[in-house]
C-alpha positions in Angstrom: -187.7 156.8 45.4 -189.3 153.8 43.7 -189.1 150.2 44.9 -187.2 149.2 41.8 -184.4 151.6 42.7 -183.7 149.9 46.1 -180.7 147.7 46.2 -181.5 144.5 48.2 -178.0 143.0 47.9 -176.8 144.4 51.2 -180.0 143.9 53.2 -179.8 142.1 56.5 -181.6 138.6 56.3 -185.1 138.8 57.8 -185.5 142.5 57.3 -188.6 143.8 55.4 -186.5 144.5 52.3 -185.5 140.8 51.9 -189.0 139.6 52.8 -190.4 141.9 50.1 -188.0 140.5 47.5 -188.8 136.9 48.4 -192.6 137.5 48.6 -192.5 139.1 45.2 -190.7 136.2 43.6 -193.1 133.7 45.3 -196.2 135.6 44.2 -194.8 135.9 40.6 -194.1 132.2 40.5 -197.6 131.3 41.7 -199.2 133.6 39.1 -197.0 132.1 36.4 -198.0 128.5 37.3 -201.7 129.5 37.6 -201.5 131.0 34.1 -199.9 127.9 32.7 -202.6 125.7 34.1 -205.1 127.3 31.8 -203.6 125.9 28.7 -201.6 122.8 29.6 -203.3 119.6 28.2 -204.5 117.0 30.7 -205.0 119.5 33.6 -208.5 120.6 32.9 -209.7 120.0 36.5 -207.1 122.5 37.8 -208.2 125.3 35.5 -209.8 128.3 37.3 -210.6 130.7 34.4 -214.2 130.3 33.1 -214.7 129.0 29.5 -216.4 132.2 28.6 -214.0 135.0 29.6 -216.7 137.7 29.0 -218.3 136.6 32.3 -215.4 138.3 34.1 -216.4 141.7 32.7 -218.8 144.1 34.4 -222.4 143.4 33.4 -222.4 146.8 31.6 -219.9 145.5 29.0 -221.3 142.0 28.5 -223.4 140.9 25.6 -227.0 140.1 26.2 -227.4 136.5 27.4 -228.6 134.0 24.9 -231.6 132.1 25.9 -230.9 128.3 25.8 -232.8 126.3 23.2 -233.5 122.6 23.5 -233.2 120.6 20.2 -235.5 117.6 20.2 -234.2 114.1 19.8 -231.3 112.2 21.4 -228.3 110.8 19.7 -228.2 107.1 20.8 -225.8 104.7 19.1 -227.7 101.6 20.2 -230.9 102.8 18.8 -229.2 103.7 15.5 -227.4 100.4 15.2 -230.7 98.5 15.7 -232.4 100.1 12.7 -231.2 97.4 10.3 -232.3 93.7 10.7 -229.6 91.0 10.9 -228.8 89.1 7.7 -228.1 85.4 7.7 -224.4 84.7 6.7 -223.8 83.1 3.3 -221.7 80.5 5.1 -223.2 79.6 8.6 -220.7 80.0 11.4 -218.5 82.5 9.7 -217.2 85.1 12.1 -216.9 88.8 11.4 -214.3 89.8 10.5 -212.8 86.9 8.5 -209.1 86.8 9.2 -206.6 85.0 7.0 -204.5 82.4 8.9 -200.9 83.6 9.5 -198.3 82.4 7.1 -195.4 83.0 9.5 -194.2 85.3 12.1 -192.6 87.6 9.5 -194.9 87.0 6.6 -195.1 90.1 4.5 -195.7 90.5 0.7 -194.7 93.7 -1.0 -195.3 94.7 -4.6 -195.9 97.7 -6.8 -199.0 97.9 -9.0 -199.0 100.0 -12.2 -201.7 101.2 -14.6 -203.6 101.1 -16.8 -206.4 101.1 -14.3 -209.4 98.9 -15.0 -213.0 99.5 -13.9 -214.1 97.6 -10.8 -216.7 94.8 -11.1 -220.2 95.5 -9.8 -221.0 93.6 -6.6 -223.6 90.9 -6.9 -225.6 89.9 -9.9 -225.9 92.1 -13.0 -229.3 93.4 -13.8 -231.4 96.5 -14.5 -229.7 98.3 -11.6 -226.4 98.3 -13.5 -227.8 100.5 -16.3 -226.4 104.0 -16.5 -229.0 106.3 -14.9 -230.6 108.9 -17.1 -228.7 112.1 -17.6 -225.3 110.6 -16.8 -224.4 109.9 -20.4 -225.1 113.5 -21.4 -223.0 114.8 -18.6 -220.1 112.5 -19.5 -220.3 113.6 -23.1 -220.0 117.4 -22.4 -218.3 118.8 -19.3 -218.1 122.4 -20.5 -219.9 124.8 -18.0 -222.0 127.6 -19.2 -222.1 131.2 -17.9 -225.5 132.8 -17.5 -224.0 136.2 -16.5 -224.9 135.9 -12.9 -221.6 134.7 -11.5 -220.3 138.1 -10.4 -220.2 138.4 -6.6 -219.9 142.2 -6.9 -222.8 142.8 -9.3 -225.9 144.0 -7.3 -228.2 143.2 -10.2 -227.7 139.4 -9.9 -230.7 137.5 -10.9 -231.3 134.4 -8.7 -234.7 133.0 -10.0 -233.1 129.9 -11.5 -233.6 126.9 -9.2 -235.7 128.9 -6.8 -238.4 126.2 -6.3 -238.9 122.5 -6.5 -241.1 122.8 -9.5 -241.4 119.6 -11.6 -239.7 117.6 -8.8 -241.4 115.2 -6.5 -242.5 116.5 -3.1 -239.6 116.3 -0.6 -239.9 113.6 2.1 -241.4 114.5 5.4 -239.2 114.4 8.5 -239.9 111.4 10.8 -238.1 110.5 14.0 -236.1 107.6 15.3 -237.0 105.7 18.6 -235.1 108.4 20.5 -236.7 111.3 18.7 -233.8 112.1 16.4 -235.0 113.6 13.1 -235.0 111.0 10.4 -235.1 112.4 6.9 -235.1 109.9 4.1 -232.5 109.9 1.3 -234.2 110.9 -1.9 -233.3 108.2 -4.5 -236.0 107.8 -7.1 -233.6 106.3 -9.6 -232.1 103.9 -7.1 -228.6 105.1 -7.4 -227.8 103.8 -3.9 -228.6 100.1 -4.8 -225.0 99.3 -5.7 -223.8 100.4 -2.3 -226.7 98.6 -0.6 -225.7 95.4 -2.4 -222.1 95.8 -1.2 -223.3 96.4 2.3 -225.6 93.3 2.1 -222.6 91.2 1.0 -220.7 92.5 4.0 -223.5 91.9 6.4 -223.9 88.3 5.0 -220.2 87.9 5.8 -219.2 87.0 2.3 -215.4 86.3 2.5 -213.4 89.4 1.9 -216.4 91.6 1.2 -215.7 95.3 1.6 -218.0 98.2 1.2 -216.0 101.4 0.4 -217.2 105.0 0.7 -215.4 108.0 -0.6 -216.7 111.2 1.0 -215.6 114.5 -0.6 -216.3 117.8 1.2 -215.0 121.0 2.7 -213.9 122.1 6.1 -216.8 120.1 7.7 -215.0 117.0 6.6 -211.3 118.1 7.0 -211.3 117.3 10.8 -213.1 114.0 10.3 -216.0 115.0 12.5 -219.2 114.0 10.6 -217.3 111.3 8.7 -215.8 109.9 12.0 -219.4 109.3 13.3 -220.4 107.6 10.0 -217.3 105.4 10.0 -217.7 104.4 13.6 -221.3 103.5 13.3 -221.0 101.6 10.0 -217.9 99.7 11.2 -219.6 98.9 14.5 -222.7 97.5 12.8 -221.1 95.8 9.7 -217.4 95.3 10.5 -214.1 97.2 10.6 -212.2 97.0 7.4 -209.7 99.7 8.3 -208.9 103.4 8.3 -209.1 103.8 4.5 -207.4 106.5 2.5 -205.4 109.1 4.4 -203.5 112.0 2.9 -199.7 111.7 2.9 -199.4 114.7 5.2 -201.4 117.6 6.8 -202.6 120.2 4.3 -204.0 122.1 7.3 -203.0 122.0 11.0 -206.4 120.6 12.0 -206.4 117.8 9.4 -206.9 114.6 11.2 -208.1 111.0 11.0 -209.7 109.4 14.1 -207.8 106.6 15.6 -204.6 107.3 13.6 -201.4 109.2 14.4 -200.0 110.9 11.3 -196.5 112.4 11.4 -194.3 113.8 8.6 -191.0 115.6 8.2 -191.0 119.3 7.2 -189.4 119.1 3.8 -192.5 118.4 1.7 -194.0 120.9 -0.7 -197.8 120.8 -0.6 -200.1 121.7 -3.5 -203.8 121.7 -3.0 -206.9 122.0 -5.3 -207.6 125.2 -3.4 -204.2 126.8 -3.0 -201.3 126.8 -3.8 -202.3 125.0 -7.0 -200.1 122.9 -9.4 -200.1 123.4 -13.2 -200.7 119.8 -14.3 -203.8 119.3 -12.2 -202.6 115.9 -10.9 -203.7 116.3 -7.2 -204.5 112.7 -6.5 -207.6 111.2 -5.0 -207.8 113.6 -2.1 -207.1 116.8 -4.1 -203.7 117.3 -2.4 -200.2 116.3 -3.6 -197.0 116.2 -1.6 -193.7 116.6 -3.4 -190.0 116.6 -2.6 -186.6 116.0 -4.2 -184.8 115.8 -0.9 -183.4 112.6 0.5 -184.6 111.5 3.9 -188.0 113.1 4.0 -190.5 110.8 5.7 -194.2 110.0 6.5 -195.2 107.7 9.4 -198.7 106.4 10.4 -199.6 104.5 13.5 -203.0 103.1 14.4 -204.3 104.3 17.7 -207.8 102.7 17.9 -209.1 100.8 20.9 -212.3 99.1 19.8 -212.0 99.9 16.1 -209.0 100.6 13.8 -206.5 98.8 16.0 -205.0 96.5 13.4 -204.1 96.4 9.7 -203.2 93.7 7.2 -202.7 95.8 4.0 -201.1 99.1 3.3 -200.9 101.0 0.1 -199.1 104.1 -1.2 -200.7 106.2 -3.9 -198.0 108.0 -5.9 -197.3 109.7 -9.2 -195.0 107.9 -11.6 -193.1 110.2 -13.9 -190.0 110.3 -16.2 -187.8 112.0 -13.6 -189.3 110.2 -10.6 -187.2 109.5 -7.6 -187.2 106.6 -5.2 -188.6 105.9 -1.7 -188.6 103.1 0.8 -191.8 101.8 2.4 -192.4 99.2 5.0 -193.7 98.3 8.4 -192.0 97.9 11.8 -188.6 98.7 10.4 -188.7 96.2 7.4 -188.5 98.2 4.2 -188.4 97.8 0.4 -187.4 100.2 -2.3 -189.9 101.7 -4.8 -189.0 103.6 -7.9 -191.4 106.3 -9.2 -189.6 106.6 -12.5 -191.6 105.8 -15.6 -191.7 106.5 -19.4 -194.8 108.7 -18.9 -196.8 110.1 -16.1 -199.3 107.7 -14.5 -201.2 107.0 -11.3 -199.8 104.0 -9.4 -199.9 102.4 -6.0 -197.5 100.2 -4.1 -199.0 97.7 -1.7 -197.8 95.8 1.3 -199.7 92.8 2.7 -198.9 91.3 6.1 -200.3 89.3 8.9 -203.0 91.3 10.7 -201.8 93.2 13.7 -200.7 96.5 15.1 -198.1 97.8 12.7 -196.4 101.2 12.3 -196.0 102.2 8.6 -193.1 104.4 7.4 -192.1 105.9 4.1 -188.7 107.5 3.5 -187.4 109.2 0.3 -184.1 108.1 -1.2 -183.6 111.1 -3.6 -182.6 110.5 -7.2 -185.5 112.6 -8.5 -188.9 114.0 -7.4 -191.1 111.8 -5.2 -194.7 112.8 -5.5 -197.3 111.3 -3.1 -201.0 111.5 -2.8 -201.9 109.3 0.2 -201.8 106.0 2.0 -204.4 103.3 2.6 -204.6 101.2 5.8 -207.0 98.3 5.6 -207.7 94.9 7.1 -209.4 91.7 5.9 -213.2 92.0 5.5 -216.0 91.6 5.7 -216.3 95.3 6.7 -216.7 98.9 5.8 -214.1 101.5 4.8 -215.0 105.2 5.0 -212.6 107.7 3.3 -212.9 111.3 4.5 -211.6 113.7 1.8 -212.3 117.2 3.1 -210.4 120.3 2.2 -210.7 123.8 3.7 -212.1 126.3 1.3 -213.2 123.6 -1.1 -216.1 124.3 -3.5 -217.6 122.1 -6.2 -216.4 124.5 -8.9 -212.8 124.1 -7.8 -212.9 120.4 -8.7 -212.5 121.7 -12.3 -208.8 122.2 -11.4 -208.4 118.4 -11.2 -207.2 116.8 -14.5 -210.1 114.6 -15.6 -208.1 111.6 -16.8 -205.9 111.7 -13.7 -208.9 112.0 -11.4 -210.6 109.1 -13.2 -207.5 106.9 -12.7 -207.3 107.8 -9.0 -211.0 106.9 -8.4 -210.6 103.6 -10.2 -207.6 102.7 -8.2 -209.7 103.2 -5.0 -212.8 101.4 -6.4 -215.5 102.9 -4.1 -219.0 101.6 -4.0 -220.4 105.0 -2.9 -219.2 108.5 -3.8 -220.5 111.3 -1.6 -220.2 115.0 -2.6 -220.8 117.3 0.4 -220.3 120.9 -0.5 -222.0 124.2 -0.2 -220.6 125.9 2.9 -218.0 128.0 1.1 -220.4 128.7 -1.8 -222.8 130.3 0.7 -220.3 133.0 1.5 -221.4 134.7 -1.8 -224.8 136.3 -1.2 -225.0 137.0 -5.0 -223.9 133.5 -6.1 -224.8 132.8 -9.7 -227.0 129.8 -9.3 -227.0 128.9 -13.0 -223.3 128.8 -13.1 -223.1 127.0 -9.7 -225.5 124.3 -10.9 -223.6 123.8 -14.1 -220.3 123.5 -12.3 -221.8 121.0 -9.8 -223.4 119.0 -12.6 -220.1 118.9 -14.4 -218.2 117.4 -11.5 -220.9 114.9 -10.8 -220.6 113.8 -14.4 -216.8 113.4 -14.0 -217.3 111.1 -11.1 -220.0 109.1 -12.7 -218.0 108.8 -15.9 -215.0 107.4 -14.0 -217.2 104.6 -12.5 -220.4 104.0 -14.4 -223.0 102.6 -12.1 -221.3 103.7 -8.9 -223.7 104.9 -6.2 -223.7 108.7 -5.9 -225.0 110.8 -3.1 -225.2 114.6 -2.9 -225.3 116.0 0.7 -226.7 119.5 1.2 -224.9 122.1 3.3 -225.9 123.0 6.9 -228.0 126.1 7.6 -226.1 129.3 8.0 -227.2 132.3 10.0 -226.8 136.1 9.7 -227.5 138.6 12.4 -229.9 141.3 11.5 -229.7 145.0 12.7 -232.0 144.2 15.6 -229.8 141.3 16.7 -232.0 138.4 15.4 -230.4 135.4 13.8 -231.9 134.4 10.4 -231.0 132.0 7.6 -228.8 133.4 4.9 -231.0 133.4 1.8 -228.4 131.9 -0.5 -228.3 128.7 1.5 -231.8 127.8 0.4 -230.9 128.5 -3.2 -227.9 126.2 -3.0 -229.9 123.4 -1.4 -232.6 123.6 -4.2 -229.9 123.7 -6.9 -228.2 120.6 -5.4 -231.5 118.7 -5.2 -232.3 119.4 -8.9 -228.8 118.5 -10.1 -229.0 115.2 -8.1 -232.3 114.3 -9.8 -231.1 115.3 -13.2 -227.8 113.4 -12.9 -229.3 110.2 -11.4 -227.8 110.7 -7.9 -229.4 110.4 -4.5 -229.8 113.5 -2.3 -229.9 114.1 1.4 -231.0 117.4 2.7 -228.9 118.4 5.7 -230.6 121.8 5.9 -234.0 120.3 6.2 -232.8 117.6 8.7 -231.4 120.3 10.9 -234.9 122.0 11.0 -234.8 124.1 7.9 -235.4 127.9 8.1 -233.8 129.4 11.2 -232.3 126.1 12.4 -228.7 127.4 12.8 -230.0 130.0 15.3 -231.5 127.2 17.3 -228.4 125.0 17.0 -226.2 127.9 18.1 -228.4 128.6 21.2 -228.4 124.9 22.1 -224.7 124.4 21.8 -224.8 122.4 18.6 -223.8 125.3 16.3 -220.5 127.2 16.4 -220.0 130.9 17.1 -219.4 131.6 13.4 -223.0 130.6 12.8 -221.7 128.4 9.9 -220.1 125.3 11.4 -221.2 122.8 14.0 -219.6 122.1 17.3 -218.3 118.6 17.9 -221.7 117.6 19.3 -223.4 119.2 16.3 -221.1 117.3 13.9 -221.9 114.1 15.7 -225.6 114.8 15.4 -225.3 115.4 11.6 -223.3 112.2 11.2 -225.9 110.3 13.3 -228.8 111.7 11.2 -227.1 110.8 7.9 -226.4 107.3 9.2 -230.0 106.9 10.2 -231.1 108.0 6.7 -228.6 105.5 5.2 -229.9 102.7 7.3 -233.5 103.6 6.6 -232.8 103.3 2.9 -230.9 100.1 3.3 -233.7 98.6 5.3 -236.1 99.4 2.5 -233.7 97.8 0.0 -233.6 94.6 2.0 -237.4 94.3 1.8 -237.2 93.6 -2.0 -233.7 92.1 -2.0 -233.6 89.5 0.8 
C-alpha cells in the first residue's frame, strides 16, 4: 500500500498520519518559497542557488575551469571627465544649463511642423571645414552596389583577398593609455570630418545660449539595450550639460529595447515593421528604422523620465510621424493636457509635432483617435541647452546592407528633421556570422549607406565604429579570433578613408587578436563570445569617450 492511497480524513488528531500530512504540506510550502526567492526581483540577498548552476554538478561532469584573466586599465569617470580643459563662457557668469524663465504655471505651446525639410545650418563660422570631403560627391551620385561574385555564404571557393591589408593607408595609431591605464586609441580622422561636431561641442562648452550638440548613433544589438551609448551619453552630459533623452522609438521592437533613465510603456494594438523583419513595402521606417502603425482607436504610448542626476526634466517633446492621404488622428500632451493632431495629408511626408513647456518632470502621453491609420516613428524628449543629446538607434540583427531597405528620400527627410552634428555607424557584429562574407560586396554596401547619410547632410561629422572581436573555439578548446572580423575591420577602415569619415577601431582598442578570449575570461565578454557583459559595454563606451575627448582636445589647440 502506498502513502498516496491512505485516507487521512478520519485520522485522530496528533496521530502519525495527521502529522505526516501537515509536515508534507509545510515542507512543500518551504520548498516553493525557496524556489520563488531565486527569481523574485529585489530579493537577491536571500537567494541560495549559485549564479553558476554547474557548480552543483559532480566534478566529473563539470567543464574545465577557466583561468581568470586581468584586463589592464581601470574605468574611472573622474579621470575621463578631466581629459578636456575648461573653456571660458561666451558670456561670463552664464550657468549651465541655461533655463528659460517660466511664462506661467500652465505655460505650454503646441504646434505641428510639416515639410519640406531644410538643411540645418553649420555651427560656427563657415570656412574650409565646410567643404564636402573627397569621395562624398561620388558616393552621393551613384548608390548602386556592385557584386564581385563573393557574396555567397555557402560557396566554399569565396575569395577574400580584397581589403586584406592596410596598403596605401596611413599607419594606424598606436594604443596609448589614460591616467588610470585604460587603453586610449585615437580616432582616425585625416580629413577632419569630426570638426563640425567639435565646433558644436565647443559652443556647448562655452555655454552659448541654447547650444546643443546632437549625436545619432546607429548600430545593432550592441546598441539596442543602450549599454555602450548609455555610457557615452552619461559622460558627455556630465561634462558638457544635459540636453535631454533625445530620440526614442515609439515602442519596443524587442523586449530588451530600453533607454536609460526613461520608462516607456505602450498598448498592445500596434503593428511593428522593422528594417530587419517584418519589413514594409514603402521603405518608410523613420529615423530609427522601425515604424509603429494602427487603425484602432485608443492605442497609446507613454513616456516618463526616471533620471536622478541626469534626464530628470524636459522642456520640449516631439512626435515623429508619417503624414499620408488616409492618415488618422491622435492626441498628444503632458500631464493630462492634450491637443489633437491629424496625420492626413495630400501626399506622404515626414512630419513632427512639437510641444514646448516650462522645464520640469512631465509625463508624455499619445493616444490614437481612429479615423484612419496613425503611423509613428518615435518621440524626442529634450531640455534647454547648452548640452548634449545622444540618440541610440540600435536594432537586433541589423547589418549595414539592410539599410538599403530604407527609402532614400524618406531617410534623408528624417535625418534632416533631427539635425545631428555627428552620425555614427556602428555595425559588423551580424556580418561576422558569415565566415565566407563577400568583402567586396560588403564594402560596396557600406560605402553606399555612408553616401546616403552624407548626402542627407553635407558636411555632417561622420564616424565609423568597428565591431568587437569575436571568438571561436577550436577542436582543442582554445578561443581564437574569428578571421572574418579582421577583414570587416579592414574594410570599414578603408571605406571610412575613401568616404571622408572618421574611424575608431573597437577591435584594436580591445586588444586586437585574441582579445575576446581575454575579455571572456575576465568577465568583460559574454558567454556567446560575441557580445560584452554590462561591464564590458561600459568599458567600450569609456574607451570611445576617451578617444572622442582626445580628438576634441587636439581640436581646441588650433581652435581656441
